[in-house]
C-alpha positions as CSV (number, residue, x, y, z in Angstrom):
1,X,-11.8,111.5,123.5
2,X,-11.8,109.9,126.9
3,X,-11.4,106.1,127.1
4,X,-11.8,103.9,130.0
5,X,-8.0,104.2,130.7
6,X,-8.4,107.9,131.4
7,X,-10.7,107.4,134.4
8,X,-9.2,108.3,137.8
9,X,-9.7,105.7,140.5
10,X,-11.8,106.5,143.5
11,X,-9.8,107.5,146.7
12,X,-8.8,104.5,148.7
13,X,-9.8,102.0,145.9
14,X,-7.8,98.8,145.3
15,X,-5.9,99.1,142.0
16,X,-4.1,95.7,142.0
17,X,-3.3,92.6,144.0
18,X,-0.4,90.2,144.1
19,X,-0.3,87.0,146.2
20,X,2.4,84.3,146.2
21,X,2.3,81.0,147.9
22,X,-0.1,78.2,148.8
23,X,-3.8,79.0,148.3
24,X,-2.9,82.2,146.5
25,X,-5.7,81.7,144.0
26,X,-8.2,81.7,146.8
27,X,-6.8,85.0,148.2
28,X,-6.4,86.8,144.9
29,X,-10.0,85.8,144.0
30,X,-11.2,87.6,147.1
31,X,-9.2,90.7,146.1
32,X,-10.5,90.6,142.5
33,X,-14.1,90.3,143.7
34,X,-13.6,93.3,145.9
35,X,-12.1,95.2,143.0
36,X,-15.0,94.3,140.7
37,X,-17.5,95.4,143.4
38,X,-15.7,98.8,143.5
39,X,-15.0,98.4,147.3
40,X,-12.7,100.9,149.1
41,X,-10.0,99.7,151.5
42,X,-12.2,100.9,154.4
43,X,-15.1,98.6,153.2
44,X,-12.7,95.7,152.8
45,X,-11.3,96.3,156.3
46,X,-14.8,95.9,157.6
47,X,-15.4,92.5,156.0
48,X,-15.7,89.6,158.4
49,X,-14.0,86.9,156.4
50,X,-13.8,83.3,157.6
51,X,-11.2,82.6,160.4
52,X,-8.8,80.9,160.2
53,X,-8.3,81.1,156.4
54,X,-5.9,82.6,154.0
55,X,-8.5,85.1,152.8
56,X,-8.6,86.5,156.3
57,X,-5.3,88.2,155.4
58,X,-7.2,90.4,152.9
59,X,-9.2,92.2,155.5
60,X,-6.3,92.2,157.9
61,X,-4.1,93.9,155.3
62,X,-6.9,96.4,154.6
63,X,-7.2,97.2,158.3
64,X,-3.4,97.8,158.5
65,X,-3.6,100.1,155.6
66,X,-6.4,102.1,157.2
67,X,-4.5,102.4,160.5
68,X,-1.4,103.6,158.6
69,X,-3.5,106.2,156.7
70,X,-5.3,107.2,159.9
71,X,-8.8,106.3,158.5
72,X,-11.4,104.2,160.2
73,X,-11.0,102.5,163.6
74,X,-10.6,98.8,163.6
75,X,-10.0,96.6,166.7
76,X,-6.8,94.6,166.9
77,X,-7.5,91.2,165.4
78,X,-6.7,87.8,167.0
79,X,-4.3,87.2,164.1
80,X,-1.9,90.1,163.5
81,X,0.2,91.4,160.6
82,X,3.2,92.8,162.3
83,X,3.7,96.1,164.1
84,X,2.0,99.4,163.2
85,X,5.3,101.2,163.3
């Protein structure tokens, strides 16, 4: 008998999100909404979230993940999350 816990996640899907600090509720809400919508990391990387806001970090992190995995092509953002090394 297969329950909901036995389903395999889609490739490149978001499984969880953790945020600490100021405005973390705003940021984790964005991640949760993306998870409920079943979005992949590539789809999240393409989101144009408001700048400058803390939620912008969600799409920036997704872009960095995509660059690390070698999937998708995303331009360098004005804001930047460290090196790609």
